[in-house]
Backbone as CSV, one residue per row, in Angstrom:
resi,resn,N_x,N_y,N_z,CA_x,CA_y,CA_z,C_x,C_y,C_z
1,MET,-8.857,21.849,-49.239,-7.937,20.993,-49.740,-8.389,19.640,-49.803
2,SER,-8.341,18.821,-50.983,-8.803,17.633,-51.113,-7.947,16.684,-50.495
3,ASP,-8.425,15.380,-50.338,-7.814,14.328,-49.699,-6.437,14.008,-50.557
4,LYS,-6.358,14.160,-51.938,-5.222,13.977,-52.594,-4.210,14.922,-52.482
5,GLU,-4.475,16.156,-51.972,-3.566,17.234,-51.790,-2.933,17.185,-50.260
6,LYS,-3.580,16.475,-49.287,-3.236,16.634,-48.123,-1.901,15.696,-47.957
7,PRO,-0.881,16.130,-47.230,0.205,15.228,-47.073,-0.085,14.125,-46.169
8,THR,0.354,13.022,-46.428,0.034,11.807,-45.526,1.226,11.814,-44.600
9,LEU,0.980,11.013,-43.413,2.073,10.590,-42.623,3.502,9.928,-43.260
10,HIS,3.152,9.102,-44.241,3.900,8.441,-45.118,4.914,9.338,-45.837
11,ASP,4.310,10.718,-46.411,5.029,11.629,-46.886,5.979,12.265,-45.925
12,HIS,5.253,12.696,-44.854,6.085,13.303,-43.846,7.446,12.540,-43.555
13,GLU,7.184,11.129,-43.248,8.311,10.373,-43.016,9.363,10.250,-44.042
14,GLN,8.970,10.299,-45.118,9.801,10.219,-46.390,10.726,11.611,-46.355
15,ARG,9.916,12.599,-46.009,10.809,13.914,-46.073,11.978,13.890,-45.088
16,ARG,11.331,13.413,-43.801,12.344,13.481,-42.549,13.423,12.409,-43.143
17,LEU,13.369,11.358,-43.628,14.267,10.392,-43.988,15.221,10.919,-44.852
18,LYS,14.737,11.616,-45.848,15.577,12.335,-46.902,16.337,13.334,-46.376
19,ARG,15.918,14.130,-45.353,16.523,15.213,-44.660,17.726,14.661,-43.803
20,LYS,17.431,13.528,-43.192,18.405,12.838,-42.495,19.448,12.331,-43.273
21,GLN,19.268,11.745,-44.318,20.156,11.301,-45.258,21.109,12.316,-45.873
22,ALA,20.439,13.608,-46.126,21.207,14.589,-46.658,22.116,15.191,-45.546
23,LEU,21.714,15.171,-44.363,22.663,15.546,-43.357,23.836,14.889,-43.277
24,GLU,23.522,13.435,-43.193,24.585,12.371,-43.143,25.601,12.572,-44.175
25,ALA,24.974,12.850,-45.356,25.973,13.018,-46.642,26.813,14.157,-46.676
26,ALA,26.159,15.246,-46.010,27.126,16.462,-45.946,28.179,16.183,-44.843
27,VAL,27.963,15.551,-43.755,28.876,15.364,-42.679,29.912,14.431,-43.151
28,THR,29.728,13.441,-43.830,30.714,12.514,-44.201,31.125,12.587,-45.647
29,ALA,31.135,13.805,-46.098,31.544,14.094,-47.495,33.021,13.809,-47.445
30,GLY,33.532,13.368,-48.353,34.986,13.146,-48.487,35.496,11.817,-47.747
31,CYS,34.713,11.222,-47.109,35.077,10.071,-46.398,35.053,8.649,-47.258
32,GLY,34.725,8.758,-48.480,34.607,7.558,-49.409,33.129,7.339,-49.681
33,TYR,32.932,6.174,-50.198,31.702,5.604,-50.500,31.464,4.198,-49.880
34,GLY,30.130,3.958,-49.580,29.801,2.709,-49.480,30.378,2.120,-48.124
35,LYS,30.972,0.926,-48.167,31.676,0.338,-47.071,32.755,1.118,-46.501
36,LYS,33.567,1.868,-47.270,34.692,2.555,-46.819,34.100,3.821,-46.022
37,LYS,33.084,4.297,-46.344,32.466,5.473,-45.554,31.851,4.809,-44.248
38,GLN,31.311,3.791,-44.377,30.771,3.115,-43.121,31.965,2.672,-42.079
39,ARG,32.995,2.302,-42.567,34.269,2.102,-41.748,34.743,3.300,-41.142
40,VAL,34.717,4.301,-41.849,35.108,5.716,-41.287,34.042,6.082,-40.198
41,ILE,32.994,6.015,-40.282,31.870,6.399,-39.329,31.919,5.467,-38.213
42,ASP,32.296,4.113,-38.331,32.510,3.086,-37.186,33.781,3.438,-36.457
43,GLU,34.777,3.686,-37.075,35.916,3.992,-36.434,36.080,5.338,-35.650
44,PHE,35.294,6.233,-36.162,35.031,7.524,-35.310,34.233,7.078,-33.859
45,TYR,33.253,6.415,-33.918,32.381,6.143,-32.871,32.988,5.024,-31.994
46,ASN,33.841,4.323,-32.521,34.538,3.262,-31.696,35.847,3.564,-31.186
47,VAL,36.635,4.570,-31.864,37.954,4.771,-31.470,38.105,6.136,-30.915
48,LEU,37.582,7.123,-31.799,37.876,8.651,-31.431,36.966,9.153,-30.456
49,TRP,35.651,8.829,-30.650,34.542,9.440,-29.785,34.943,9.075,-28.261
50,PRO,35.174,7.814,-27.896,35.522,7.557,-26.523,36.549,8.506,-25.907
51,HIS,37.558,8.891,-26.664,38.561,9.631,-26.174,37.969,11.222,-25.984
52,LEU,37.320,11.551,-26.957,36.726,12.782,-26.913,35.808,13.038,-25.798
53,GLU,34.935,11.925,-25.631,33.914,12.069,-24.465,34.630,12.018,-23.174
54,ASN,35.744,11.205,-23.042,36.504,11.315,-21.724,37.246,12.671,-21.395
55,GLY,37.305,13.341,-22.485,38.044,14.716,-22.393,36.812,15.679,-22.070
56,GLY,35.480,15.431,-21.908,34.666,16.373,-21.566,33.593,16.751,-22.741
57,TRP,33.785,16.166,-23.966,32.910,16.373,-25.166,31.577,15.770,-24.896
58,THR,30.519,16.460,-25.504,29.324,15.766,-25.375,28.702,15.768,-26.895
59,MET,27.706,14.789,-26.956,27.116,14.570,-28.262,25.567,15.140,-28.058
60,VAL,25.207,15.853,-29.032,23.671,16.314,-28.847,22.963,15.891,-30.115
61,ARG,22.054,14.949,-30.170,21.302,14.478,-31.475,20.181,15.430,-31.568
62,GLY,19.935,15.764,-32.816,18.756,16.619,-33.067,17.442,15.969,-32.988
63,LYS,16.402,16.782,-32.607,15.180,16.262,-32.535,14.095,16.993,-33.478
64,GLY,12.929,16.410,-33.691,11.935,17.172,-34.566,12.440,17.412,-35.915
65,ASN,12.601,18.722,-36.343,12.899,19.078,-37.634,14.376,18.875,-37.858
66,ASP,15.145,18.883,-36.690,16.480,18.553,-36.847,16.957,17.182,-36.697
67,GLU,16.112,16.191,-36.683,16.340,14.714,-36.623,17.275,14.434,-37.595
68,GLY,18.288,13.613,-37.094,19.323,13.121,-37.970,20.681,13.973,-37.903
69,SER,20.554,15.079,-37.354,21.740,15.855,-37.158,22.400,15.633,-35.777
70,VAL,23.634,15.552,-35.758,24.398,15.396,-34.414,25.388,16.445,-34.264
71,ASN,25.433,17.178,-33.143,26.327,18.194,-32.848,27.429,17.561,-31.705
72,PHE,28.697,17.923,-32.055,29.779,17.361,-31.097,30.266,18.763,-30.362
73,LEU,30.096,18.735,-28.952,30.435,20.052,-28.287,31.433,19.803,-27.405
74,PRO,32.445,20.784,-27.564,33.803,20.568,-26.606,33.289,21.056,-25.105
75,PRO,34.288,20.725,-24.315,33.845,20.939,-22.771,33.436,22.602,-22.692
76,GLY,32.486,22.506,-21.818,32.114,24.036,-21.434,31.067,24.755,-22.490
77,VAL,30.702,23.991,-23.606,30.057,24.557,-24.452,28.614,23.924,-24.477
78,LYS,27.499,24.662,-24.484,26.055,24.016,-24.395,25.295,24.615,-25.675
79,MET,24.411,23.804,-26.053,23.497,24.125,-27.287,22.515,25.194,-26.658
80,SER,22.396,26.149,-27.517,21.122,27.216,-26.945,20.000,26.628,-27.715
81,ASN,18.954,27.014,-27.071,17.568,26.731,-27.805,17.238,27.932,-28.434
82,LYS,17.226,27.628,-29.834,16.816,28.781,-30.694,15.350,29.405,-30.527
83,TYR,14.472,28.442,-29.772,13.209,28.816,-29.821,12.846,29.414,-28.396
84,ALA,13.868,29.382,-27.368,13.754,29.830,-26.117,13.397,31.364,-26.193
85,LYS,12.466,31.830,-25.104,12.158,33.244,-25.025,13.245,33.841,-24.314
86,ASN,13.751,34.968,-24.585,14.701,35.784,-23.905,13.857,36.251,-22.518
87,LYS,14.741,36.274,-21.335,14.035,36.513,-20.183,14.603,37.828,-19.684
């Protein structure tokens, strides 16, 4: 593989950013555009999320390839590690 064909760190970061933006766009679809969408997101985190959190909900942010994803889990539910070995 020549130097021109090797992906650079910059290329990797661009792909991660693009994936993060795509995930955010999918989650906030139907919330409006631009400032309206940002207001909806801000209201969720400032108004609704504290009530959910007090009710036992947890927020799990993605890492690695899932960076940018956010999962909201109701009380008693835990994320499974899809890469964990069965014992």
